N, C-alpha and C positions, 0 to 999 in steps of 0.2 A: 529568622536570624535574632542573634542577642542583642544589646546595645554595646555598645563599643568597647566600655570595663570589660561587661563578665567575656564578649567575644576575645578579649584580649588575652583573660586569664585562663580563659578553657585553651587557648592557643600556647602559650606559654606551662600550662601544664600537659599537654597535648606531648611536645616537645620533648619535658624532661622525661615522662616516661615512656615515650616511643623512638625517643632521640630522631624525632623530625619533625618538621609542621608540614612537610608532605601536600603544600599545595590546599591546604584544609580546607580555607576561607571558599577559594573559588567551588572546590566541590562539593562545600555544604551548601553554599547560591544554586550548585544545578541538582539538587534534589526533590523532588517531588515529594510537598506536605512534611517541609522537614520537621523534626520537633527535637527540643534540646531543652535539657534540664540539666539545670547546675546545682550542685551542690554547696555554699558558701560559709564562711567563717567570717563575719561583719563581711568586709571588700573584695576578701580574697577568693579566689574560687578554690575549692578544696576535693572538689569531684566536678562529672560528669557524665552526661548520657545524652546520645543522637542518634536519630534513626529516622527514617523516611518511610512512606509508602511504597509497598510493590505495586498491590492491586488494592483494588478496593474492600479485599478481604483479609490482606496480610501486609505486614508491618517488619521491617528488617531493624532490627537493632544494629547500627554499624558501629560504633565507637564509645567507647567508655573509659575512666579512671579517677580513681583517685590519690592525691597527692602520696609520697609513702607516709609522710609523719603522720596522715590523719587512718590508715590503713586499722584493720580489728577494731572498729568503733561500728560496722554497721551501716557504714555510708553507702558503699557498693549496694547491698542487699536494699535499703532506701530508696535510692534510685531506682533499681529496678520494681520497684513495689510499686511508687508511683507512676514510674512509664506504662506501666502494665495496665493499673487502675483507670488512667487516661483511656487509653486503646479501647481497654471494653466500653469506656462510658461513651469514648466516636464511636464505635462502633464494627472495632476489626473484630477477629473472630482467630488469628493466628498471627504469634510474634515468631520471628527468625532471627538465630544470628550466626556468627560463625567466628572460631576460633584457631588456636592450635595448641601443640601440646604442650609449649613453652610458657603460653597464660595458663597453667594449673589450674591456678586460682580459682578464674574464672570460668574456667570448665566447671569447675566442683558448683562455684555458686548457680551457673545455670543449671546443673543437673538437680543440686537440691531443691532448685527453685520449679521442678516441671518442668524442663524441658528436656528433650528426647533427640538422640545423635537418630537422624537421616541419613546423613549420608557424608563422605570423605573424598576429597581431592586431592588432586599436586596442582597449585597454579602455573604459570608462567616461570616464575622464579625458583620452582623445585620445592615449595613448603607446602607441607602436609598443611591441608585444612578441613575442621571440623563443623559439618552443617547441624545444625541446634535447632528445633521447635518445640513451641508449647500452645496449647489450643488455650486460650483465653476465654473460661467461663464462668 
């Protein structure tokens, strides 16, 4: 878990982007081999990428976002690059993520960065989800 100030900044940004805190701290604490990467402007969290281990070879890139004021500056791409580089260094061979059509910028970013759509499904709330994977070479 990140330090309190960074964690508070991530929670605040998460609420601003997704309109919910979604009990994020407890959910983060329960994830195996949690990885949190934050983009900062001084002491302000302006972006984040959170993920966790699915198995010894596969990592799940779970949540991420960038402050609307700082978008279109490559921050999401940089967070993704840093996450993937670190995952390769520590031995993961696949990174998986999920998104929805309403998050088109994230869908496009994932596809531009080597992810393939591997499946879709409808969740319990009736939302259509897209599962993507990327081989870390």
